[in-house]
C-alpha positions as CSV (number, residue, x, y, z in Angstrom):
1,M,-1.6,-22.7,13.4
2,D,0.8,-25.6,13.7
3,L,3.2,-27.7,11.6
4,R,0.4,-29.8,10.2
5,D,-1.4,-26.6,9.0
6,L,1.8,-25.5,7.3
7,K,2.3,-28.9,5.7
8,L,-1.3,-28.7,4.3
9,F,-0.7,-25.2,3.0
10,L,2.6,-26.1,1.3
11,H,1.2,-29.2,-0.3
12,L,-1.9,-27.4,-1.6
13,A,0.4,-24.5,-2.8
14,E,2.4,-27.0,-4.8
15,S,-0.4,-29.2,-6.2
16,Q,-3.0,-26.5,-6.5
17,H,-5.6,-29.2,-6.2
18,F,-7.7,-29.8,-3.1
19,G,-8.5,-33.5,-3.9
20,K,-4.8,-34.4,-4.5
21,T,-3.7,-32.6,-1.3
22,A,-6.5,-34.2,0.8
23,K,-5.6,-37.7,-0.5
24,A,-1.8,-37.2,0.0
25,T,-2.2,-35.8,3.5
26,Y,-5.0,-38.2,4.7
27,V,-7.6,-35.6,5.4
28,S,-11.0,-35.1,3.7
29,P,-11.4,-32.3,1.2
30,S,-13.8,-30.5,3.5
31,T,-11.4,-30.7,6.4
32,L,-8.6,-29.4,4.2
33,S,-10.8,-26.5,3.0
34,R,-11.7,-25.6,6.6
35,Q,-8.1,-25.7,7.7
36,I,-7.0,-23.4,4.8
37,Q,-9.9,-21.1,5.6
38,R,-8.9,-21.0,9.3
39,M,-5.3,-20.2,8.3
40,E,-6.6,-17.3,6.1
41,D,-8.8,-16.0,8.9
42,E,-5.9,-16.2,11.3
43,L,-3.5,-14.4,9.0
44,G,-6.1,-11.9,7.8
45,Q,-5.1,-12.7,4.2
46,M,-6.5,-14.7,1.3
47,L,-3.9,-17.3,0.4
48,F,-5.7,-19.0,-2.5
49,L,-8.1,-17.9,-5.2
50,R,-10.5,-20.8,-5.7
51,D,-13.6,-21.6,-7.6
52,N,-15.3,-25.0,-8.5
53,R,-12.5,-26.0,-10.9
54,T,-9.2,-24.2,-10.0
55,V,-7.0,-23.2,-7.1
56,Q,-4.4,-20.5,-7.4
57,L,-2.1,-18.8,-4.9
58,T,-2.7,-15.1,-4.2
59,D,0.3,-12.8,-3.9
60,A,0.1,-13.2,-0.1
61,G,0.0,-17.0,-0.6
62,Q,3.0,-16.9,-2.9
63,Q,4.9,-14.8,-0.3
64,L,4.0,-17.2,2.5
65,K,5.0,-20.2,0.4
66,S,8.4,-18.7,-0.5
67,S,9.0,-17.8,3.1
68,L,8.0,-21.1,4.6
69,K,9.2,-23.7,2.0
70,K,12.7,-24.2,3.2
71,R,12.0,-23.2,6.8
72,Y,9.2,-25.7,7.2
73,Y,11.5,-28.6,6.4
74,I,14.2,-27.3,8.7
75,I,11.8,-26.9,11.6
76,S,10.0,-30.2,10.8
77,N,13.4,-32.1,10.9
78,C,14.3,-30.3,14.1
79,V,11.1,-31.3,15.8
80,T,11.4,-34.9,14.5
81,H,14.9,-35.0,16.0
82,W,13.8,-33.8,19.4
83,L,10.8,-36.0,19.5
84,R,12.9,-39.1,18.8
85,K,14.9,-38.2,21.9
86,G,11.7,-38.2,23.9
87,S,11.8,-34.5,24.5
88,R,9.0,-32.0,24.2
89,L,9.5,-28.9,22.0
90,T,6.9,-26.1,21.8
91,V,7.4,-23.2,19.5
92,S,4.6,-20.7,19.3
93,Y,3.9,-17.1,18.5
94,V,1.0,-15.1,17.1
95,F,1.7,-15.5,13.4
96,S,-0.9,-13.0,12.1
97,V,0.4,-10.2,14.3
98,L,4.0,-10.9,13.6
99,L,3.7,-11.7,9.8
100,P,5.3,-8.4,8.6
101,L,8.1,-8.7,11.1
102,H,8.5,-12.4,10.3
103,I,8.9,-11.7,6.6
104,A,11.5,-8.9,7.3
105,I,13.5,-11.1,9.7
106,C,13.4,-14.0,7.3
107,R,14.6,-11.8,4.5
108,Q,17.4,-10.4,6.6
109,F,18.3,-13.9,7.9
110,S,18.4,-15.2,4.3
111,I,20.7,-12.4,3.2
112,S,23.1,-12.6,6.2
113,S,23.2,-16.4,6.0
114,G,23.6,-16.6,2.3
115,F,20.3,-18.4,1.7
116,T,18.3,-17.7,-1.4
117,S,14.7,-18.5,-2.1
């Protein structure tokens, strides 16, 4: 999972429409669908309930959206800053294994830093 995947997830979580998200992020609807399915497989959680007409976040999807929303933009801006300097920045971890710990750390960080979601 990378920043692009997180961007797709967050856009779809906001728009709740595969077509709008695909168009806005310059990917085909089928590519978007595969990326979201890959994220769900990697996390071991369904993030969206979908049928032919609607898309809705599951509870796990809502938790992920809440956890990622502010943090995504902070990380994205940091990466953009470093890339402008010609540096290479790699941040990785096994998200599916660390998800419960990630959520707990994010909650604690938010409380101790005065951030609210």
